C-alpha positions as CSV (number, residue, x, y, z in Angstrom):
1,X,-2.7,-6.7,12.3
2,X,0.5,-8.6,12.8
3,X,2.9,-10.5,10.5
4,X,3.3,-14.1,11.7
5,X,5.2,-17.2,10.5
6,X,3.8,-20.7,9.9
7,X,6.2,-23.6,9.6
8,X,5.0,-26.9,8.3
9,X,7.8,-29.5,7.7
10,X,10.2,-27.9,5.3
11,X,7.8,-25.2,4.3
12,X,7.7,-21.7,5.8
13,X,5.0,-19.1,5.2
14,X,4.5,-15.5,6.3
15,X,0.9,-14.3,6.8
16,X,-1.0,-11.2,8.0
17,X,-3.0,-12.1,11.2
18,X,-6.1,-10.0,11.6
19,X,-8.1,-10.5,14.8
20,X,-11.7,-9.4,14.7
21,X,-15.2,-10.1,16.0
22,X,-15.9,-13.5,14.4
23,X,-16.4,-17.1,15.4
24,X,-14.4,-19.0,12.8
25,X,-11.0,-18.8,11.2
26,X,-10.5,-17.9,7.6
27,X,-7.5,-18.2,5.3
28,X,-7.3,-15.9,2.2
29,X,-4.7,-16.3,-0.5
30,X,-4.4,-13.2,-2.7
31,X,-3.3,-13.3,-6.3
32,X,0.1,-11.7,-5.4
33,X,0.5,-14.8,-3.1
34,X,0.2,-12.9,0.2
35,X,-1.6,-14.8,2.9
36,X,-4.2,-13.4,5.3
37,X,-5.6,-15.2,8.3
38,X,-8.8,-13.7,9.9
39,X,-9.2,-15.0,13.4
40,X,-11.5,-14.6,16.4
41,X,-10.1,-12.2,19.0
42,X,-9.7,-15.0,21.5
43,X,-8.1,-17.6,19.2
44,X,-4.7,-18.6,20.6
45,X,-1.7,-19.4,18.4
46,X,-2.1,-23.2,18.8
47,X,-5.6,-23.0,17.3
48,X,-4.4,-20.9,14.4
49,X,-1.5,-23.3,13.7
50,X,-3.7,-26.4,13.8
51,X,-6.1,-24.6,11.4
52,X,-3.3,-23.8,9.0
53,X,-2.0,-27.4,9.1
54,X,-5.4,-28.6,8.1
55,X,-5.5,-26.0,5.3
56,X,-1.9,-26.8,4.1
57,X,-2.8,-28.9,1.0
58,X,-5.4,-26.3,-0.2
59,X,-2.9,-23.5,0.6
60,X,-0.2,-25.2,-1.6
61,X,-2.6,-25.7,-4.5
62,X,-3.7,-22.0,-4.3
63,X,-0.1,-20.8,-4.2
64,X,0.9,-23.0,-7.1
65,X,-2.1,-21.7,-9.1
66,X,-1.2,-18.1,-8.6
67,X,2.5,-18.7,-9.1
68,X,1.7,-20.3,-12.5
69,X,-0.4,-17.4,-13.6
70,X,1.3,-14.6,-11.8
71,X,2.9,-13.1,-14.9
72,X,-0.5,-13.2,-16.6
73,X,-2.1,-11.3,-13.7
74,X,0.5,-8.6,-13.3
75,X,2.0,-8.0,-16.7
76,X,0.7,-4.5,-17.6
77,X,0.1,-3.6,-21.2
78,X,-1.2,-0.1,-20.5
79,X,-4.2,-0.5,-22.8
80,X,-7.9,0.2,-22.3
81,X,-9.6,-2.1,-19.8
82,X,-6.8,-2.5,-17.3
83,X,-7.3,-1.2,-13.7
84,X,-5.0,1.1,-11.8
85,X,-5.1,2.5,-8.2
86,X,-5.1,6.2,-7.5
87,X,-5.7,7.7,-4.1
88,X,-7.1,4.5,-2.7
89,X,-9.7,3.9,-5.5
90,X,-9.6,1.5,-8.4
91,X,-9.9,3.1,-11.9
92,X,-10.4,1.5,-15.3
93,X,-7.9,2.7,-17.9
94,X,-9.2,4.2,-21.1
95,X,-6.8,5.2,-23.9
96,X,-7.9,7.6,-26.5
97,X,-6.3,9.7,-29.3
98,X,-5.5,13.3,-28.4
99,X,-3.6,16.3,-29.6
100,X,-1.3,16.2,-26.5
101,X,-0.2,13.6,-24.0
102,X,-2.2,13.9,-20.8
103,X,-4.2,12.0,-18.2
104,X,-7.7,12.8,-17.0
105,X,-9.7,11.4,-14.1
106,X,-13.4,11.0,-14.8
107,X,-15.7,9.2,-12.4
108,X,-14.3,5.6,-12.4
109,X,-12.0,6.1,-15.4
110,X,-8.3,7.0,-15.8
111,X,-8.2,8.4,-19.3
112,X,-4.9,8.6,-21.2
113,X,-4.9,10.9,-24.2
114,X,-2.0,10.1,-26.5
115,X,-0.5,11.6,-29.6
116,X,0.7,8.2,-30.7
117,X,-1.2,4.9,-31.4
118,X,-3.6,4.0,-28.6
119,X,-2.0,0.5,-28.5
120,X,1.5,1.8,-27.9
121,X,1.8,0.5,-24.4
122,X,5.3,1.7,-23.9
123,X,4.3,5.3,-24.6
124,X,1.1,5.0,-22.6
125,X,3.2,3.8,-19.6
126,X,5.5,6.8,-19.8
127,X,2.4,9.2,-19.9
128,X,0.8,7.5,-16.9
129,X,4.0,7.3,-14.8
130,X,4.8,11.0,-15.5
131,X,1.3,11.9,-14.4
132,X,1.6,9.8,-11.2
133,X,4.9,11.6,-10.5
134,X,3.3,15.0,-10.9
135,X,0.3,14.1,-8.7
136,X,2.5,12.7,-6.0
137,X,4.5,15.9,-5.8
138,X,1.4,18.0,-5.7
139,X,-0.7,15.9,-3.3
140,X,2.1,14.9,-0.9
141,X,3.1,18.5,-0.4
142,X,-0.6,19.4,0.2
143,X,-1.0,16.6,2.8
144,X,2.4,17.4,4.4
145,X,1.4,21.0,4.8
146,X,-1.8,20.0,6.5
147,X,-0.4,17.2,8.8
148,X,2.6,19.2,10.1
149,X,0.2,21.7,11.6
150,X,-0.6,19.0,14.2
151,X,3.0,19.4,15.5
152,X,4.7,22.3,17.2
153,X,8.1,21.8,15.8
154,X,10.3,24.9,15.4
155,X,11.9,23.3,12.3
156,X,10.1,21.9,9.3
157,X,12.0,19.1,7.6
158,X,12.3,19.1,3.8
159,X,9.9,16.8,1.9
160,X,11.4,14.5,-0.7
161,X,9.9,11.8,-2.9
162,X,12.0,8.8,-3.6
163,X,11.5,5.1,-4.6
164,X,12.0,2.8,-1.7
165,X,11.5,-0.9,-2.2
166,X,10.5,-1.8,1.3
167,X,9.3,1.4,2.9
168,X,6.5,3.9,2.6
169,X,8.4,6.6,4.3
170,X,11.6,7.5,6.0
171,X,12.9,10.1,8.5
172,X,16.5,11.3,7.9
173,X,17.8,13.2,11.0
174,X,16.0,16.6,11.3
175,X,16.6,17.5,7.8
176,X,14.4,15.5,5.6
177,X,11.3,13.2,5.4
178,X,11.1,10.9,2.4
179,X,7.9,9.5,0.9
180,X,7.6,6.6,-1.5
181,X,5.9,7.7,-4.8
182,X,3.8,4.5,-4.7
183,X,1.8,6.1,-1.9
184,X,-0.1,8.2,-4.5
185,X,-2.1,5.0,-5.1
186,X,-3.2,4.9,-1.4
187,X,-6.0,6.9,0.1
188,X,-5.3,10.3,1.7
189,X,-5.7,9.0,5.2
190,X,-3.0,6.4,4.5
191,X,-0.7,9.2,3.2
192,X,-1.4,11.3,6.3
193,X,-0.6,8.3,8.5
194,X,2.8,7.7,6.9
195,X,3.6,11.5,7.1
196,X,2.5,11.5,10.8
197,X,4.6,8.4,11.5
198,X,7.7,10.0,10.1
199,X,7.1,13.3,11.8
200,X,6.8,11.5,15.2
201,X,10.4,10.3,14.6
202,X,11.6,13.9,15.1
203,X,10.8,13.5,18.8
204,X,11.4,9.7,19.2
205,X,14.0,8.2,16.9
206,X,13.1,4.5,17.4
207,X,9.8,2.6,17.8
208,X,9.6,2.7,21.6
209,X,6.4,2.7,23.6
210,X,6.8,6.5,23.9
211,X,6.9,6.8,20.2
212,X,3.6,4.8,19.8
213,X,1.9,6.8,22.5
214,X,3.0,10.0,20.7
215,X,1.8,8.5,17.3
216,X,-1.6,7.7,18.9
217,X,-2.0,11.2,20.2
218,X,-1.4,12.6,16.7
219,X,-3.2,9.8,14.8
220,X,-5.7,7.9,17.1
221,X,-6.7,5.2,14.5
222,X,-3.2,4.6,13.1
223,X,-3.4,0.8,13.5
224,X,-6.5,0.5,11.3
225,X,-5.1,2.9,8.8
226,X,-1.8,1.0,8.7
227,X,-3.7,-2.3,8.2
228,X,-5.7,-0.8,5.3
229,X,-2.5,0.5,3.7
230,X,-0.7,-2.8,3.9
231,X,-3.6,-4.9,2.7
232,X,-4.7,-2.6,-0.1
233,X,-1.1,-2.1,-1.4
234,X,0.3,-5.6,-0.9
């Protein structure tokens, strides 16, 4: 998967290009207004550009529609019925009265037990965010301990969790690896991929061909996992 640009007159669009075993081109506009083009493996850029030009009017209508209703789609109220991601799966939220504030995972449900009113979205949000934070600390450390066994480094960098607007992870010299807490919403293989990627930077600082060879040796299917992460979380 690659990120490409499409320019049509004064308009500029970025889209995810996914090449796969198919005969026709397909354009997908997601509710968050990200664009995905699914193309045959042998389709050249000219064919893709012509396809997008023909789709331009439909594309603008779709973007305008989602732009108009974007706040409606993404404004969380933290009440029963809303859906939330956790470890790569979608869960429906259920808020019930309880003696203490806590979160439970049961089958396809994320259950918030609250001491306050069940329609108190502000308080429900605090409960859920605290739970996400606790889970990320526990699960990231568990995944980190497992992944680092694939490396024979003499020194183990410290693991830190920190909000990063544009990154899933970061490697800071040999002292620290930072993970984005939003990764707790991704599947464990995606978490492992990000950890592996950052650990590979201990040997190769930049994204050179040697870096990617090293990454592939440690995580053979990293391209597909990266694609899953970006599409699922975008």
